[in-house]
Structures are given as structure tokens and as C-alpha cells.
C-alpha positions as CSV (number, residue, x, y, z in Angstrom):
1,M,9.9,16.2,-41.6
2,D,6.1,15.7,-40.6
3,Y,5.1,15.6,-44.1
4,V,7.9,13.1,-44.9
5,I,7.2,10.7,-42.3
6,Y,3.4,10.4,-42.5
7,F,3.9,10.1,-46.6
8,I,6.0,7.2,-46.2
9,I,3.8,5.4,-43.6
10,T,1.2,6.5,-45.5
11,I,2.2,4.7,-48.9
12,G,4.0,2.5,-47.1
13,V,0.8,0.7,-45.9
14,L,-1.5,1.2,-48.6
15,V,1.4,-0.6,-51.1
16,F,1.9,-3.2,-48.5
17,I,-1.7,-4.3,-48.5
18,H,-1.9,-4.2,-52.1
19,E,1.4,-6.0,-53.3
20,F,0.6,-8.3,-50.2
21,G,-3.0,-9.4,-52.1
22,H,-0.9,-10.3,-55.3
23,F,2.2,-11.9,-53.4
24,A,-1.1,-14.5,-50.9
25,A,-2.8,-15.1,-54.3
26,A,0.3,-15.8,-56.2
27,K,1.3,-18.3,-53.4
28,L,-2.1,-19.9,-52.8
29,C,-2.1,-20.7,-56.6
30,G,1.4,-22.3,-56.4
31,M,3.2,-19.4,-58.1
32,R,7.1,-18.5,-57.4
33,A,7.3,-14.7,-56.4
34,D,10.8,-14.1,-56.8
35,V,10.4,-10.3,-55.5
36,F,8.1,-8.2,-53.2
37,A,9.3,-4.8,-53.3
38,I,8.1,-1.5,-51.6
39,G,9.2,1.2,-53.8
40,F,10.6,1.1,-57.2
41,G,14.3,1.2,-58.6
42,K,17.0,0.3,-57.1
43,R,17.3,-2.2,-54.3
44,L,18.6,-0.2,-51.1
45,F,18.2,-3.2,-48.4
46,G,16.3,-6.5,-48.3
47,W,16.1,-10.1,-47.2
48,N,15.9,-14.0,-48.5
49,K,17.0,-17.3,-46.9
50,I,19.4,-17.4,-49.7
51,T,21.8,-14.4,-48.8
52,G,20.0,-13.5,-45.5
53,F,20.1,-9.4,-45.1
54,T,21.8,-7.6,-47.7
55,F,22.3,-4.3,-49.0
56,G,22.2,-2.9,-52.7
57,D,21.6,-4.9,-55.5
58,L,21.7,-8.9,-55.7
59,P,24.0,-10.6,-58.0
60,E,22.8,-10.1,-61.7
61,D,22.8,-14.4,-62.0
62,F,21.1,-14.7,-58.5
63,D,18.7,-17.4,-58.3
64,G,16.2,-17.2,-55.5
65,Q,15.3,-21.2,-56.5
66,G,12.1,-20.5,-55.5
67,N,12.2,-17.9,-52.4
68,T,11.3,-14.5,-52.2
69,D,13.5,-11.5,-51.8
70,Y,11.9,-8.9,-49.5
71,R,13.2,-5.3,-50.5
72,L,12.6,-1.7,-50.2
73,S,13.7,0.2,-53.0
74,L,14.9,3.9,-53.9
75,L,11.9,5.5,-55.4
76,P,8.9,5.4,-52.8
77,L,6.0,6.0,-54.9
78,G,4.6,2.4,-55.3
79,G,6.0,-1.2,-55.3
80,Y,5.2,-4.8,-57.1
81,V,5.5,-8.4,-56.8
82,K,7.5,-9.9,-59.6
83,I,5.9,-12.9,-60.2
84,A,7.6,-15.7,-62.0
85,G,6.4,-15.8,-65.9
86,M,4.7,-12.9,-65.8
87,V,5.5,-9.3,-67.5
88,D,5.0,-6.4,-65.2
89,E,7.0,-3.8,-63.8
90,S,10.3,-5.0,-63.4
91,F,10.1,-5.7,-67.3
92,D,12.0,-9.0,-67.0
93,T,11.7,-11.1,-70.6
94,D,14.3,-13.8,-69.1
95,F,11.6,-16.4,-69.8
96,A,10.6,-15.8,-72.8
97,D,12.4,-18.0,-74.8
98,K,12.1,-21.0,-72.3
99,E,9.6,-23.6,-71.5
100,P,6.6,-22.4,-69.4
101,Q,6.9,-23.9,-65.8
102,P,4.2,-25.2,-63.2
103,Y,5.1,-22.2,-61.3
104,E,5.1,-19.9,-63.7
105,F,1.9,-16.8,-64.0
106,R,2.0,-17.8,-68.0
107,A,1.4,-21.7,-67.5
108,R,-1.8,-21.5,-64.6
109,P,-5.3,-21.3,-65.9
110,T,-7.2,-18.1,-66.6
111,W,-9.2,-17.9,-63.6
112,Q,-6.1,-18.0,-61.6
113,K,-4.4,-15.4,-63.2
114,I,-7.5,-13.2,-62.5
115,I,-7.5,-13.9,-59.1
116,V,-3.9,-13.0,-58.5
117,I,-4.4,-9.8,-60.9
118,S,-7.3,-8.6,-59.1
119,A,-6.1,-9.6,-55.4
120,G,-4.6,-6.4,-55.2
121,V,-7.2,-4.6,-55.7
122,I,-9.6,-6.6,-53.2
123,M,-7.0,-6.1,-50.5
124,N,-7.4,-2.3,-50.9
125,L,-11.2,-2.7,-51.3
126,L,-11.0,-5.1,-47.9
127,L,-9.1,-2.2,-46.1
128,A,-11.2,0.5,-47.0
129,L,-14.5,-1.7,-45.8
130,F,-12.6,-2.9,-42.5
131,V,-12.1,0.8,-41.7
132,F,-15.4,2.1,-42.9
133,W,-17.1,-0.6,-40.6
134,G,-15.3,-0.2,-37.4
135,F,-15.5,3.5,-37.8
136,N,-19.6,3.4,-38.1
137,F,-19.5,0.8,-35.1
138,F,-17.0,2.4,-32.9
139,H,-17.4,6.0,-33.8
140,G,-20.5,6.5,-35.6
141,K,-21.7,9.3,-38.1
142,E,-22.0,13.3,-36.8
143,F,-24.6,15.5,-38.7
144,T,-24.7,19.2,-38.2
145,K,-28.1,19.9,-38.4
146,T,-28.7,22.8,-39.8
147,T,-29.0,24.1,-43.6
148,T,-29.2,27.9,-42.8
149,I,-27.0,30.2,-43.8
150,G,-25.3,32.1,-40.9
151,Y,-23.1,34.6,-42.6
152,V,-22.7,35.7,-46.3
153,E,-19.1,37.5,-46.5
154,P,-19.4,40.8,-48.2
155,H,-18.0,41.0,-51.8
156,S,-18.1,37.3,-52.0
157,A,-18.9,34.7,-54.9
158,A,-22.4,34.2,-52.3
159,D,-22.8,37.7,-51.7
160,S,-23.1,38.3,-55.6
161,L,-25.5,35.4,-56.3
162,G,-27.8,37.1,-53.9
163,F,-27.6,34.9,-50.7
164,M,-28.4,36.3,-47.4
165,A,-27.9,35.2,-44.1
166,G,-30.9,33.4,-42.7
167,D,-31.5,31.9,-46.3
168,K,-32.7,28.0,-45.3
169,I,-31.3,25.4,-48.3
170,L,-34.2,23.0,-49.0
171,S,-32.8,21.1,-51.8
172,I,-29.9,20.9,-53.8
173,N,-30.1,19.8,-57.8
174,G,-33.8,18.4,-56.7
175,K,-32.1,16.3,-53.6
176,L,-33.4,17.4,-50.5
177,V,-30.8,18.3,-47.9
178,N,-31.3,17.7,-44.3
179,N,-27.6,18.9,-42.6
180,W,-24.9,21.0,-43.8
181,E,-22.6,17.5,-44.7
182,D,-25.3,17.3,-47.7
183,V,-24.8,20.8,-48.4
184,R,-21.5,20.4,-48.8
185,T,-21.6,17.1,-50.7
186,D,-24.0,18.3,-53.0
187,I,-22.7,20.7,-53.9
188,F,-18.8,20.6,-54.1
189,V,-18.8,16.5,-54.7
190,A,-21.7,15.1,-56.4
191,S,-22.5,18.5,-58.6
192,M,-18.4,18.6,-59.6
193,G,-18.4,20.0,-62.8
194,H,-21.9,20.9,-63.2
195,D,-24.4,24.0,-62.6
196,V,-25.9,24.0,-59.2
197,D,-29.8,24.4,-58.8
198,I,-30.5,25.5,-55.2
199,K,-33.9,26.0,-53.5
200,Y,-34.1,28.0,-50.2
201,L,-36.7,29.6,-48.1
202,R,-36.3,33.3,-47.2
203,N,-38.9,35.0,-45.2
204,G,-41.4,32.4,-45.6
205,K,-41.5,31.9,-49.3
206,V,-39.4,29.5,-51.8
207,E,-37.0,30.7,-53.9
208,E,-34.8,29.2,-56.5
209,T,-31.0,30.0,-58.6
210,V,-28.8,27.9,-60.4
211,I,-25.4,28.9,-59.6
212,P,-22.3,28.8,-62.5
213,R,-20.0,26.3,-61.8
214,K,-17.0,28.8,-62.6
215,K,-19.1,31.0,-59.0
216,I,-18.3,28.1,-57.2
217,P,-14.6,28.7,-55.3
218,T,-12.3,25.4,-55.9
219,D,-10.2,26.6,-52.7
220,E,-12.4,27.4,-49.8
221,S,-9.1,28.6,-47.8
222,K,-8.8,31.6,-49.8
223,E,-12.3,32.4,-50.3
224,L,-15.3,31.2,-48.0
225,F,-18.4,30.0,-50.1
226,L,-21.7,29.2,-47.8
227,I,-21.4,29.3,-43.8
228,P,-24.0,27.7,-41.7
229,S,-25.3,29.4,-38.9
230,G,-23.7,28.7,-35.5
231,I,-20.3,28.5,-37.1
232,Q,-18.0,30.6,-34.9
233,P,-13.5,31.0,-34.9
234,I,-12.2,29.5,-32.3
235,I,-8.7,29.9,-30.6
236,T,-6.8,26.3,-31.3
237,D,-3.3,27.9,-30.2
238,V,-2.0,30.8,-28.2
239,L,2.0,31.2,-28.8
240,A,4.1,32.3,-25.4
241,K,4.6,36.1,-24.9
242,S,2.3,37.2,-27.9
243,P,-0.3,39.9,-27.7
244,A,-3.2,37.3,-27.3
245,K,-1.4,35.7,-24.0
246,V,-0.5,39.1,-22.7
247,A,-4.5,39.9,-23.1
248,G,-5.3,36.6,-21.3
249,I,-7.1,34.6,-24.3
250,K,-6.9,31.0,-24.0
251,T,-6.9,28.0,-26.2
252,G,-10.3,27.0,-26.8
253,D,-12.0,30.2,-26.4
254,I,-14.5,30.7,-29.1
255,L,-14.8,34.4,-30.5
256,L,-18.0,36.1,-30.6
257,K,-17.2,39.7,-31.9
258,L,-14.5,41.5,-32.5
259,D,-14.3,45.5,-32.6
260,N,-18.0,45.0,-32.4
261,T,-18.2,43.1,-35.2
262,P,-20.1,39.7,-35.2
263,L,-17.9,36.8,-35.7
264,Y,-18.5,34.2,-38.2
265,S,-15.0,33.2,-39.8
266,S,-11.3,33.1,-39.0
267,K,-10.9,34.8,-42.2
268,Q,-13.2,37.7,-40.3
269,V,-10.9,37.6,-37.4
270,T,-7.5,37.8,-39.7
271,G,-9.0,40.6,-41.5
272,I,-10.0,42.9,-38.5
273,V,-6.8,41.8,-36.8
274,S,-4.4,42.9,-39.2
275,S,-6.1,46.6,-40.5
276,H,-5.7,47.3,-36.5
277,K,-1.7,47.5,-36.3
278,N,-0.3,48.3,-32.7
279,I,-4.3,49.7,-31.8
280,T,-6.3,48.3,-28.6
281,I,-9.6,46.5,-29.8
282,P,-12.4,44.9,-28.1
283,L,-13.2,41.8,-28.0
284,V,-15.9,39.4,-26.7
285,V,-15.3,35.3,-26.1
286,L,-17.2,32.6,-25.0
287,R,-14.7,30.3,-22.4
288,D,-16.7,27.3,-21.2
289,K,-20.3,28.8,-20.5
290,D,-19.0,32.4,-19.5
291,T,-19.1,35.2,-21.8
292,L,-15.8,37.8,-21.2
293,N,-15.1,40.8,-22.7
294,I,-10.9,41.4,-23.7
295,A,-9.0,43.8,-24.8
296,V,-5.9,42.6,-27.3
297,T,-3.3,44.8,-29.3
298,P,-2.2,43.6,-32.4
299,G,1.7,44.2,-32.8
300,S,3.1,45.8,-35.5
301,N,3.0,42.9,-37.9
302,G,-0.9,43.0,-37.2
303,M,-0.8,39.7,-35.6
304,I,-2.1,38.6,-32.0
305,G,-0.3,35.5,-32.1
306,V,-3.3,32.7,-32.3
307,G,-4.1,29.6,-34.6
308,L,-7.6,29.7,-35.6
309,G,-10.2,27.2,-36.4
310,D,-13.9,27.4,-37.0
311,A,-16.4,25.6,-34.3
312,F,-19.7,24.6,-34.7
313,T,-22.0,25.8,-31.5
314,G,-25.6,24.3,-33.1
315,P,-27.3,21.1,-32.6
316,V,-25.2,18.3,-33.6
317,V,-26.7,14.9,-34.0
318,Y,-24.4,11.2,-33.3
319,E,-26.0,8.3,-35.2
320,T,-25.0,5.0,-34.0
321,Y,-24.9,1.8,-36.0
322,G,-25.1,-1.9,-34.5
323,F,-22.5,-4.5,-36.0
324,F,-24.2,-5.6,-39.1
325,E,-25.9,-2.8,-39.8
326,S,-22.3,-0.8,-39.9
327,F,-20.5,-3.5,-42.3
328,I,-24.1,-1.8,-44.4
329,Y,-23.3,1.4,-44.5
330,G,-19.5,0.6,-45.0
331,M,-20.7,-1.0,-47.7
332,K,-22.8,1.9,-48.9
333,D,-19.7,4.3,-48.2
334,I,-17.7,2.7,-50.6
335,A,-20.6,2.4,-53.3
336,K,-20.7,6.3,-52.7
337,I,-17.7,7.4,-52.9
338,T,-16.9,4.8,-56.3
339,E,-19.8,6.5,-57.9
340,M,-18.4,10.4,-57.0
341,T,-14.9,9.2,-58.1
342,Y,-15.9,7.7,-61.4
343,Q,-18.2,10.9,-62.0
344,M,-15.7,12.7,-61.4
345,A,-13.2,10.9,-63.9
346,G,-15.7,11.4,-66.4
347,N,-16.0,15.0,-65.7
348,V,-12.3,15.7,-66.0
349,I,-12.3,13.4,-69.8
350,K,-15.3,15.9,-70.6
351,G,-13.5,18.9,-69.8
352,K,-15.7,20.0,-67.2
353,I,-13.1,19.6,-64.5
354,A,-9.2,20.6,-65.0
355,F,-7.1,17.3,-64.5
356,G,-5.3,19.0,-61.8
357,K,-7.8,20.0,-59.7
358,A,-9.3,16.5,-59.7
359,F,-5.8,14.6,-59.1
360,G,-3.3,14.9,-56.8
361,G,0.2,13.5,-56.1
362,P,2.7,12.9,-53.6
363,V,2.8,16.4,-51.9
364,K,-0.9,17.1,-51.6
365,I,-1.0,13.1,-50.3
366,A,1.5,14.4,-47.5
367,Q,-0.2,17.6,-46.7
368,Y,-3.5,15.5,-45.8
369,A,-2.0,12.7,-44.1
370,V,-0.2,15.4,-41.3
371,K,-3.9,17.0,-41.5
372,F,-5.6,13.8,-40.6
373,A,-3.0,12.4,-38.3
374,D,-3.3,15.8,-36.6
375,N,-7.1,15.1,-35.8
376,G,-6.0,11.5,-34.1
377,I,-5.5,8.1,-35.1
378,V,-8.9,7.7,-36.2
379,S,-9.3,10.3,-38.6
380,F,-5.8,9.2,-40.2
381,L,-7.2,5.7,-40.4
382,Y,-10.1,7.1,-42.1
383,F,-7.6,9.1,-44.4
384,L,-6.0,5.8,-45.1
385,A,-9.2,4.1,-46.2
386,M,-10.3,6.7,-48.4
387,L,-7.0,6.9,-49.8
388,S,-6.7,2.7,-50.5
389,L,-10.2,2.8,-51.7
390,S,-9.2,5.6,-54.4
391,L,-6.4,3.1,-54.9
392,A,-8.7,0.3,-55.9
393,I,-10.6,2.1,-57.9
394,I,-7.6,3.9,-60.0
395,N,-5.8,0.5,-60.1
396,I,-8.6,-1.3,-62.0
397,F,-9.0,0.9,-64.8
398,P,-8.1,-0.9,-68.0
399,F,-4.8,1.0,-68.3
400,P,-1.3,-0.6,-69.6
401,V,0.7,-0.9,-66.2
402,L,-2.6,-0.7,-63.7
403,D,-3.9,-4.1,-62.4
404,G,-6.9,-3.1,-64.7
405,G,-4.2,-3.2,-68.2
406,H,-3.1,-7.0,-67.1
407,L,-6.6,-7.9,-66.3
408,L,-7.9,-6.8,-70.0
409,M,-5.0,-8.9,-71.4
410,I,-5.7,-11.8,-69.0
411,I,-9.2,-11.8,-70.3
412,I,-8.5,-11.4,-74.0
413,E,-6.0,-14.1,-73.9
414,G,-8.3,-16.4,-71.8
415,I,-10.8,-15.9,-74.8
416,T,-8.9,-16.0,-77.9
417,K,-7.1,-19.2,-76.2
418,K,-4.0,-17.6,-77.2
419,E,-0.9,-15.7,-75.4
420,I,-0.2,-12.0,-76.2
421,P,3.2,-11.8,-77.9
422,I,5.9,-10.9,-75.1
423,K,7.1,-8.3,-77.6
424,V,3.3,-6.8,-77.8
425,K,3.0,-6.9,-73.9
426,I,6.2,-5.2,-73.4
427,A,5.7,-2.1,-75.8
428,I,2.4,-1.9,-74.3
429,Q,3.8,-1.7,-70.7
430,N,6.8,0.7,-71.9
431,A,4.1,2.8,-73.3
432,G,1.9,3.4,-70.2
433,F,4.9,3.4,-68.2
434,V,5.8,6.7,-69.9
435,I,2.4,8.1,-70.2
436,L,2.4,7.2,-66.4
437,L,5.1,8.8,-65.7
438,L,4.5,12.1,-67.2
439,L,1.3,11.9,-65.5
440,M,2.9,11.8,-62.3
441,A,5.2,14.3,-63.2
442,F,2.3,16.8,-64.2
443,I,0.4,15.9,-60.8
444,I,3.9,16.6,-58.7
445,Y,4.3,19.8,-60.4
446,N,0.6,21.0,-59.8
447,D,1.2,20.0,-56.0
448,I,4.0,22.0,-56.1
449,I,2.5,25.5,-57.6
450,N,-0.5,25.1,-55.6
451,L,1.6,24.9,-52.1
């Protein structure tokens, strides 16, 4: 239920913000907005000034007389505003054989059409900017001040490439790195689809290696790549009546050694524990400032009944910003994410990144929504901002059905001073809608098989 609830909240907020942009702009430009819908398909319930609050579909001959029907529809995968005199997601063409009315979209000047069709994207951008601005002002940025590798898992990709504990990463693809966030961003995001050139310091000597992209794990939950110095596994939860509870392990304990082996990752802990069924093993933990020696006996299932995470015990630097400086950094965040998004899309088109690896659908959105919500409201708002920005970037693509597709047709009509025939618009919309449904089906399928 957590996944369902947070997915509905996430999509509901983003769709409302986007569609409210179209709605408000249309109203300000003197156009009629007949429907404001969250979701697609059958009308579940809604409200308007004529019929009040009602369930189900409205009569086919219903005339809102310029009033908007605010409704919730069956398929919670988006939403739309039905603006009079516009070919949109409703595919309504009843107006085609009638004279244009002053309140219709098609009767308004080109500049007003552009404002209305762009307003949804603008609202998504403003939401992202507002959250990034507030996040930078109230929270600031946290940086893990190390670029030194703390542990290389035996037989891992990093091990096969020759990396060793103690290697200090200096630059990635010619760009200097100052913290572990830089390292991860440059390896996993900025260079996505490309090989990675890393320079590092080992025993006072600068070394260089080029990592083939296929050597870099796409899912670190299955295989960790590079682990920074200062990372230790931490207990996030202890089950009642579990071996861990009996041994005296507590939430917040940082695990230092298990079976006399220094620990650097949760995966290490899982591997050691699972190989010691019903065998007592020594454990060294850091609790507050005290180092404790504990003995724990995994059950016959190879588990001790704990939740595991990773904690950084090394130096952390917080950067805080003033009111106006936070706004500038918010703009920089948007520019950086936008650049990386288009770069990733380009790599998908070039075949360097699998489509399913680059894009996620409802299942993945729900997973990330729950993950960020578990970390608090600030984390969840940051996730909303990221998703809102992604929605704006994707929606402005000049693809049929998307706002960018509508915008392209408006610009063409403005230049030629001639309206594109309604039948042509419908054909374009239908083709785009079918392709979009097929893409969505593929993305959902890909989400499910990667669960």
C-alpha cells in the first residue's frame, strides 16, 4: 500500500501542477477550459457549477456553458485540460465544422497559444526551482570529503580493473574531483554510455586507467563498484526475538569487524552471516563512542534479523548559501540536470544506453517515492522536484501528444499563417498516442522484470 499511496501522491501533485499551468494560462487569455482532469479515460467523479458533484460520466449533450468540470478519471497515469477549440488528448473535434468562437484556442493569436501550451512545462520548472532554492537555503549541500577508495571487493569489477584500497582518485575524464559525490556523478551519470578515464594516486605515483563502460555495474545493489574510505555498515533495524536482539545488537550500531574481518559494506555482512548458520561469530561494533565486542549466532536460515545500511564515518562538509545565492544554485542544479538528461537521451538514441536502463515507469516511480519518503519530507520534496524537472524536459520534446508537439504545430501555423487541417492534427495525435502507449507498456514491462 505504501507504493500505491506514494505513487498516487507523486503523480497527483505533478499532474496537478502541470495541468494547472495550462488551465490558468487559458483562463487568463480568455479561453474556455471545459475539463480539468486528473487521470485519463472514464470519469469517476467530479464537480462543476451546472450539475454540482456527481459520479460517473456526464451526459453526452452536456453543455458546461463556459464552466469547467473538475474530474478524477480512471487511469492515474497523467491528466489533461480540455481547452475549447483545441485538438488535445480528448480527441474532441465537434468544433471542427463550426465557426471559431472568440473563447476558443484556435481563435486566439499565436503568442497566446504558445503561452498556454508552454505553461504546464513552466509550472513544472517553477516547482523544481522553488524546491531546489528552498533546499539549498534551508538545508545546504553535504559533501563526503574523500576521493580515496576504502575497500575493493574481491572478484568484483573494480578488482578486475586493478583498483586497490588506498587509491586516491584525482580526476575523471579530465575533470578534477574533490569529493565522493563528484566521483559517483562523473562515473555513473556524466559519462553514461561512454568509457571512463580515471587518474589516481597510488603510493605517491599518478596512475591512469580507462574503464570500458560494460565493466561498470548498472545495479550496485547486486555488485558494488568503488567504496570510499570511511564507509561502514550500520544497523538500521533489529527484529524482536531475533539472534541480533538476543546478542544485544542495537539500531544505530556501526559494524567494524565480523568474524575478525574488517567491514566496509552491507554485502560483506550478509555474505559472512549467511555462511555461518548456527555458528557463533565474534562481532565488533561502535556504539556512540564506545567499541563493543559481541558474539552473535545466525539462525538456521543464515540470518540474524537486522536491517542494514551504510554509514560514512569520515569527514563531511556542509555548504550553506544565502537567500539569493540559493536561487542561483537552484538554477545551476536545473541546468546541470537538464544537460545530463539530454545527454542521456542522446546516448539512448545512439544505442550506447539501453532504453529500459534510462527510463522508468510507474513501478520505478513508486519504488523511489517510498524510498525518498522514508528519509523524510525534505527528501520526498527533493524527489518531487527531480521528477517535476524530468516531466518538464520530456514534455517539451517535439513529439505528438506532448506539449512540445503541440508547440511545434502552433509555431508552424504562426509562420505559415494557416491552420493545419483538423484531420491531419488528429492523425498526428493518434499516431503519437499509440507510440506513447507502446513505450509506456514497454517501460512498465521493464520495471516489472527488474523488480
